[in-house]
Structures are given as structure tokens and as C-alpha cells.
TORKOL-4160 file (C-alpha; in steps of 0.2 Angstrom, whole numbers, padded with zeros to 4 digits, m for minus):
73
<pt num="1" X="0000" Y="0000" Z="0000"/>
<pt num="2" X="0014" Y="0012" Z="0004"/>
<pt num="3" X="0022" Y="0010" Z="m0014"/>
<pt num="4" X="0005" Y="0014" Z="m0021"/>
<pt num="5" X="0003" Y="0030" Z="m0011"/>
<pt num="6" X="0021" Y="0034" Z="m0016"/>
<pt num="7" X="0017" Y="0032" Z="m0035"/>
<pt num="8" X="0001" Y="0042" Z="m0033"/>
<pt num="9" X="0010" Y="0056" Z="m0025"/>
<pt num="10" X="0024" Y="0056" Z="m0038"/>
<pt num="11" X="0011" Y="0057" Z="m0052"/>
<pt num="12" X="0002" Y="0071" Z="m0043"/>
<pt num="13" X="0019" Y="0081" Z="m0041"/>
<pt num="14" X="0023" Y="0077" Z="m0060"/>
<pt num="15" X="0006" Y="0083" Z="m0066"/>
<pt num="16" X="0007" Y="0099" Z="m0055"/>
<pt num="17" X="0025" Y="0103" Z="m0062"/>
<pt num="18" X="0018" Y="0100" Z="m0080"/>
<pt num="19" X="0004" Y="0111" Z="m0076"/>
<pt num="20" X="0014" Y="0125" Z="m0069"/>
<pt num="21" X="0026" Y="0125" Z="m0083"/>
<pt num="22" X="0013" Y="0126" Z="m0096"/>
<pt num="23" X="0005" Y="0140" Z="m0086"/>
<pt num="24" X="0021" Y="0150" Z="m0084"/>
<pt num="25" X="0026" Y="0148" Z="m0102"/>
<pt num="26" X="0009" Y="0153" Z="m0108"/>
<pt num="27" X="0009" Y="0168" Z="m0097"/>
<pt num="28" X="0027" Y="0173" Z="m0103"/>
<pt num="29" X="0021" Y="0172" Z="m0121"/>
<pt num="30" X="0005" Y="0181" Z="m0118"/>
<pt num="31" X="0015" Y="0195" Z="m0109"/>
<pt num="32" X="0029" Y="0197" Z="m0122"/>
<pt num="33" X="0016" Y="0195" Z="m0136"/>
<pt num="34" X="0005" Y="0209" Z="m0129"/>
<pt num="35" X="0020" Y="0220" Z="m0127"/>
<pt num="36" X="0025" Y="0216" Z="m0145"/>
<pt num="37" X="0008" Y="0220" Z="m0151"/>
<pt num="38" X="0007" Y="0237" Z="m0141"/>
<pt num="39" X="0024" Y="0242" Z="m0149"/>
<pt num="40" X="0019" Y="0237" Z="m0167"/>
<pt num="41" X="0032" Y="0223" Z="m0169"/>
<pt num="42" X="0017" Y="0210" Z="m0171"/>
<pt num="43" X="0000" Y="0212" Z="m0177"/>
<pt num="44" X="m0015" Y="0206" Z="m0168"/>
<pt num="45" X="m0017" Y="0192" Z="m0181"/>
<pt num="46" X="0001" Y="0186" Z="m0179"/>
<pt num="47" X="m0001" Y="0186" Z="m0160"/>
<pt num="48" X="m0017" Y="0176" Z="m0161"/>
<pt num="49" X="m0008" Y="0164" Z="m0173"/>
<pt num="50" X="0006" Y="0162" Z="m0161"/>
<pt num="51" X="m0005" Y="0159" Z="m0146"/>
<pt num="52" X="m0015" Y="0145" Z="m0157"/>
<pt num="53" X="0002" Y="0137" Z="m0161"/>
<pt num="54" X="0007" Y="0137" Z="m0143"/>
<pt num="55" X="m0009" Y="0129" Z="m0138"/>
<pt num="56" X="m0006" Y="0115" Z="m0151"/>
<pt num="57" X="0011" Y="0113" Z="m0144"/>
<pt num="58" X="0006" Y="0111" Z="m0126"/>
<pt num="59" X="m0008" Y="0098" Z="m0128"/>
<pt num="60" X="0003" Y="0084" Z="m0135"/>
<pt num="61" X="0016" Y="0088" Z="m0122"/>
<pt num="62" X="0004" Y="0087" Z="m0108"/>
<pt num="63" X="m0003" Y="0071" Z="m0115"/>
<pt num="64" X="0014" Y="0063" Z="m0116"/>
<pt num="65" X="0017" Y="0068" Z="m0098"/>
<pt num="66" X="0002" Y="0059" Z="m0092"/>
<pt num="67" X="0007" Y="0044" Z="m0102"/>
<pt num="68" X="0024" Y="0044" Z="m0094"/>
<pt num="69" X="0017" Y="0044" Z="m0077"/>
<pt num="70" X="0004" Y="0031" Z="m0081"/>
<pt num="71" X="0018" Y="0019" Z="m0087"/>
<pt num="72" X="0028" Y="0022" Z="m0072"/>
<pt num="73" X="0014" Y="0018" Z="m0060"/>
């Protein structure tokens, strides 16, 4: 039973770290992108396209992370 609890705690910590990494990365891109739009470096359309690409990148990474934790358990 103790090993199972340890696996669940490890999976939870890993999931939390993946979620935090995605959130911090998205916030950084959002902040820098908004700043670039405000200064005229990017258009609003380019910024929205960048955010869409980022969402498409993070979804498979999150899925891979869940697969790795389920294989370890």
C-alpha cells in the first residue's frame, strides 16, 4: 500500500509541475506578445496565430506527460 501511495504522490507532483510549466510559459508568451503588439512589432493576427500554435504545442506535451506517469505507475 505504501508503494501505491508513493506512486500516486509522484504522479500528482509530476502533473502539477507540468501544469505550472505550461501556465508560466503561456503567461510569458502572452505578456511578451501583448508587449510586441503594443509596440507594433506584431499584428494582432500574428499574435493570435502564435497563441494558437502554442496551444497546439502544449496539448501533446501534456498528453505525453500523462502517459509517462501512467507507465511508471
